[in-house]
C-alpha positions as CSV (number, residue, x, y, z in Angstrom):
1,M,10.2,7.1,-20.5
2,R,7.1,6.8,-20.5
3,Y,5.5,9.9,-20.9
4,W,2.0,9.6,-18.7
5,N,1.6,13.3,-17.8
6,Y,0.0,13.5,-14.4
7,D,-0.7,16.9,-14.4
8,R,-4.8,15.9,-14.4
9,L,-4.1,14.9,-11.1
10,A,-2.3,17.8,-9.4
11,E,-5.3,19.0,-7.4
12,V,-5.7,15.8,-5.9
13,Y,-2.2,13.6,-5.9
14,D,-1.1,13.8,-2.4
15,E,-4.3,13.5,-1.0
16,T,-5.1,10.1,-2.7
17,R,-1.8,8.8,-2.1
18,I,-1.2,9.0,2.0
19,I,1.0,7.0,4.2
20,P,1.4,6.8,7.7
21,L,3.4,9.6,9.2
22,E,5.7,6.7,10.8
23,L,6.5,6.5,7.3
24,Y,7.3,9.7,6.2
25,A,9.5,9.7,9.0
26,F,11.7,6.5,7.8
27,F,12.0,8.3,4.3
28,K,13.1,11.5,5.6
29,N,15.8,10.3,8.1
30,E,16.8,6.8,6.3
31,I,17.8,9.6,3.3
32,R,19.4,11.8,5.8
33,D,21.8,9.5,7.8
34,Y,22.7,7.5,4.7
35,I,24.0,11.0,3.2
36,R,25.5,12.4,6.6
37,A,27.6,8.9,6.7
38,R,28.3,9.0,3.3
39,F,29.4,12.5,2.8
40,S,32.0,14.8,5.0
41,S,30.0,17.7,5.3
42,P,27.1,19.8,3.9
43,P,25.7,21.2,2.1
44,F,24.9,18.9,-0.4
45,N,23.2,19.4,-3.8
46,L,20.0,16.5,-3.9
47,L,18.1,16.3,-7.2
48,S,14.3,14.6,-7.7
49,I,13.4,13.1,-11.0
50,G,9.7,12.9,-11.8
51,L,9.4,15.5,-8.6
52,G,5.8,16.1,-9.4
53,T,3.9,18.0,-6.3
54,G,7.0,16.4,-4.2
55,R,4.9,14.8,-2.0
56,I,7.5,13.1,0.1
57,E,10.4,14.0,-1.4
58,S,10.0,17.7,0.1
59,L,10.5,16.7,3.3
60,L,14.5,16.4,2.2
61,S,14.7,20.4,2.0
62,S,16.7,21.7,4.6
63,K,19.6,23.3,5.2
64,E,21.8,20.6,5.1
65,Y,20.6,19.5,1.2
66,Q,19.8,21.9,-1.3
67,L,16.9,20.4,-3.3
68,F,16.1,20.6,-7.2
69,G,13.4,18.2,-8.7
70,I,12.2,18.1,-12.9
71,D,9.2,16.9,-14.3
72,I,7.4,16.8,-17.2
73,A,4.2,18.0,-15.7
74,H,3.8,21.6,-15.4
75,D,1.0,21.6,-13.0
76,M,2.7,19.3,-10.0
77,L,5.3,21.2,-10.2
78,K,3.0,24.3,-9.9
79,K,1.2,22.5,-7.1
80,L,5.1,22.4,-5.2
81,S,5.7,25.8,-5.4
82,L,2.5,26.3,-3.0
83,K,4.2,24.8,-0.2
84,R,6.9,27.3,-0.4
85,L,9.3,24.8,0.7
86,D,12.4,26.9,3.0
87,P,14.7,26.5,1.5
88,P,13.3,26.4,-1.4
89,C,13.3,23.7,-4.3
90,Y,14.4,24.9,-7.7
91,T,12.4,23.1,-10.2
92,T,12.6,22.6,-14.0
93,Q,10.3,21.2,-16.5
94,A,12.0,19.0,-18.2
95,D,13.4,15.1,-19.5
96,G,14.8,13.2,-17.0
97,L,16.6,11.2,-19.6
98,T,18.1,14.6,-20.9
99,L,19.1,16.6,-17.9
100,P,19.1,20.1,-17.9
101,F,21.8,20.4,-16.0
102,V,25.6,21.1,-15.8
103,K,26.1,20.6,-12.3
104,Q,26.8,17.5,-10.4
105,F,24.6,16.0,-7.6
106,K,26.0,14.3,-4.8
107,V,22.4,12.5,-4.6
108,I,19.8,11.5,-7.5
109,L,16.3,10.4,-6.4
110,L,14.0,8.4,-8.3
111,I,11.0,8.0,-6.1
112,Q,7.5,6.3,-7.6
113,V,9.0,6.8,-11.1
114,I,11.4,4.2,-12.4
115,H,8.1,1.9,-13.3
116,L,7.8,5.1,-16.4
117,V,11.3,4.2,-17.4
118,A,11.3,1.8,-20.7
119,K,14.8,0.7,-21.1
120,Y,16.9,1.4,-17.7
121,E,19.9,1.5,-19.5
122,N,19.6,5.3,-21.5
123,L,18.4,5.8,-18.1
124,F,21.2,4.8,-16.5
125,N,23.5,6.6,-19.1
126,E,22.1,9.8,-18.5
127,L,22.4,9.5,-14.8
128,R,25.6,7.6,-14.1
129,N,28.4,10.6,-14.9
130,F,25.9,13.1,-13.0
131,C,26.0,11.7,-9.3
132,D,27.5,9.8,-6.8
133,V,24.1,8.0,-5.3
134,L,21.6,6.9,-7.0
135,I,18.5,6.3,-4.7
136,E,15.1,4.4,-5.9
137,G,12.1,3.4,-4.0
138,N,8.9,4.3,-3.7
139,A,6.3,5.1,-0.8
140,Y,2.6,3.5,-1.2
141,T,-0.7,2.5,0.8
142,E,-2.0,-1.1,-0.8
143,T,-5.1,0.3,-1.9
144,H,-5.2,-2.2,-4.6
145,K,-6.0,-4.6,-1.9
146,H,-9.2,-2.8,-1.0
147,P,-12.6,-5.2,-1.9
148,I,-14.2,-1.9,-3.3
149,Y,-11.1,-1.8,-5.7
150,I,-10.5,-5.2,-6.5
151,K,-14.7,-5.5,-7.9
152,F,-14.6,-2.3,-9.4
153,F,-11.6,-4.0,-11.7
154,E,-13.7,-7.5,-12.1
155,I,-16.5,-5.1,-13.1
156,L,-14.3,-3.8,-15.8
157,Q,-13.3,-7.1,-17.0
158,E,-17.0,-8.3,-17.0
159,N,-17.6,-5.0,-19.2
160,G,-15.1,-6.0,-21.8
161,W,-12.2,-3.6,-20.9
162,H,-8.4,-5.3,-21.6
163,D,-5.6,-4.2,-19.3
164,I,-3.1,-3.3,-22.1
165,R,-0.2,-3.7,-19.5
166,E,-0.7,-7.6,-19.6
167,D,0.5,-7.3,-23.1
168,E,3.2,-5.7,-22.2
169,P,6.9,-8.0,-22.5
170,K,8.0,-8.7,-18.9
171,T,11.4,-7.3,-18.4
172,I,13.9,-7.4,-15.3
173,N,13.2,-4.8,-12.6
174,F,15.4,-2.2,-11.8
175,N,17.2,-3.6,-8.8
176,E,18.0,-7.0,-11.1
177,Y,19.6,-4.4,-14.1
178,M,21.8,-2.7,-11.5
179,Q,23.1,-5.4,-9.7
180,R,25.1,-6.3,-13.2
181,F,27.5,-3.7,-12.0
182,D,29.8,-3.4,-9.1
183,F,27.9,-0.9,-7.0
184,I,28.0,-1.2,-3.4
185,I,24.0,-1.7,-2.5
186,T,22.1,-0.9,0.3
187,K,18.4,-1.4,1.3
188,K,15.9,0.1,3.4
189,N,12.2,-1.1,3.7
190,K,9.7,-0.3,6.2
191,R,6.1,-1.8,6.6
192,V,3.6,-0.7,8.9
193,N,-0.7,-1.7,9.2
194,S,-2.4,1.3,8.3
195,S,-6.4,1.8,7.1
196,I,-8.0,3.6,4.4
197,K,-11.4,4.7,4.4
198,N,-13.8,3.4,1.7
199,S,-14.6,6.9,0.4
200,Q,-11.3,7.5,-0.6
201,V,-11.1,4.3,-2.6
202,Y,-14.1,5.0,-4.3
203,E,-13.2,8.6,-4.9
204,G,-9.8,7.4,-6.3
205,I,-11.9,5.3,-9.2
206,R,-14.6,8.0,-9.7
207,S,-11.7,10.6,-10.0
208,R,-9.5,8.1,-12.4
209,S,-6.6,9.4,-10.0
210,F,-5.2,5.6,-10.5
211,R,-3.2,5.9,-13.5
212,S,-4.6,2.0,-15.0
213,L,-7.6,3.7,-15.4
214,W,-6.6,6.7,-17.8
215,E,-6.9,4.4,-21.0
216,V,-10.3,3.0,-19.9
217,E,-13.5,3.7,-22.5
218,N,-15.6,5.9,-21.3
219,R,-18.4,3.7,-22.0
220,I,-17.0,1.2,-20.3
221,F,-15.8,3.1,-17.0
222,D,-19.6,4.7,-17.0
223,K,-21.2,1.7,-17.2
224,S,-18.4,0.2,-14.7
225,L,-19.0,3.0,-12.3
226,T,-22.9,2.4,-12.2
227,E,-22.4,-1.1,-11.3
228,I,-19.8,-0.5,-8.3
229,D,-22.8,2.1,-6.9
230,N,-25.2,-0.7,-6.6
231,F,-22.8,-3.4,-5.3
232,I,-22.1,-0.9,-2.6
233,I,-25.3,-0.2,-1.8
234,E,-26.3,-4.0,-2.2
235,N,-23.9,-5.0,0.3
236,K,-24.8,-2.0,2.8
237,I,-21.1,-0.8,2.3
238,E,-20.7,2.5,4.3
239,K,-18.1,4.8,2.6
240,N,-17.0,6.5,6.3
241,D,-16.1,2.8,7.2
242,S,-12.4,2.1,7.3
243,Y,-10.5,-0.7,5.7
244,Q,-7.4,-2.4,7.3
245,T,-4.4,-2.9,5.6
246,E,-0.4,-2.1,5.0
247,S,1.6,0.3,3.9
248,S,5.2,0.9,2.7
249,V,8.4,2.8,1.9
250,N,11.0,0.9,0.3
251,L,14.6,2.2,-0.5
252,T,17.7,1.4,-2.1
253,F,20.8,3.2,-2.8
254,Y,23.5,2.5,-5.5
255,E,27.0,3.8,-4.6
256,L,28.3,4.8,-8.1
257,N,31.0,6.4,-7.2
């Protein structure tokens, strides 16, 4: 896996990745209904890889599910523990390519984590014997379409920044990889109109809560931050105003057994 440690964002991770309430409900209900239809009777063991703060997966904690989670980021898991889930989520700091378990799970979740996997084959070979169903997905608000976000990345490039991700070889996506196998695949998606405050985007940039900003040189980042401040002032952008955008939850269920 690509070892991006998200500990630096533990205090702000949930707040910088908010989605509308109806999408939290969609996430919980779709997974709950799928598991009830797929398996005979609870309780079920669920494992979330890259659980972090449990921003959205924590919704699955119930009497029907025993939720387990792993993540390499200690502070992210500590933030989850403060939520005091009932029943609790059992977590351990570990790598998703080497699962520290002997037990099997009905379901393994890969939520907002597949982009960190360099080689799908390595991950799949590790997981295929541990679960019956693999659920891959994401839940996000389209911050990247916000004018302040777009302008800031334009300024970065003008100041000499180059996004190294553009140099990475293009690969097939995870769904294309999984279609090579004879698995039953089910997709569930929901997209809604939403809004995000200008201040949220600005603070996300200033605090470097977007992973794409982690590798920007401090010299370029500081100069670009000054210029986006001037841009906001010159264009009389009110930080408390909201920008209309969209949010979505995308889930893909793979029946491995």
